[in-house]
C-alpha positions in Angstrom: -21.7 -17.0 17.8 -23.5 -16.7 14.4 -21.5 -18.0 11.3 -20.0 -15.0 9.9 -18.1 -14.4 13.3 -16.8 -18.2 13.8 -15.6 -17.0 9.9 -14.1 -14.1 10.4 -12.1 -15.0 14.2 -11.2 -18.4 12.1 -9.4 -16.0 9.5 -8.1 -13.9 12.0 -6.3 -16.4 14.2 -5.1 -18.3 10.4 -3.7 -15.0 9.9 -1.9 -14.6 13.1 -0.5 -17.8 13.0 1.1 -17.4 9.6 2.4 -13.9 10.4 4.2 -15.1 13.6 5.6 -18.7 11.7 7.8 -18.2 8.5 8.0 -21.8 7.6 4.5 -22.2 7.6 3.9 -19.2 5.5 6.2 -20.1 3.0 4.3 -23.4 2.4 0.8 -21.4 2.1 2.8 -18.7 -0.4 4.2 -22.1 -2.4 0.8 -23.7 -2.3 -1.1 -20.8 -3.6 1.3 -19.9 -6.5 1.0 -23.6 -7.7 -2.7 -23.4 -7.6 -2.5 -20.0 -9.7 -0.3 -21.7 -12.4 -2.3 -24.6 -12.4 -5.5 -22.5 -13.4 -3.4 -20.3 -15.6 -2.6 -23.8 -17.9 -6.0 -24.6 -18.6 
């Protein structure tokens, strides 16, 4: 499997997991929001 296909399949599996697991989805959203806030402060 070439690198591009491997990356796409990994993203698809991760997205499917987040769609099914509400708690993990919330954690990821909180991390992305805090990351965005820290970049705005710079």
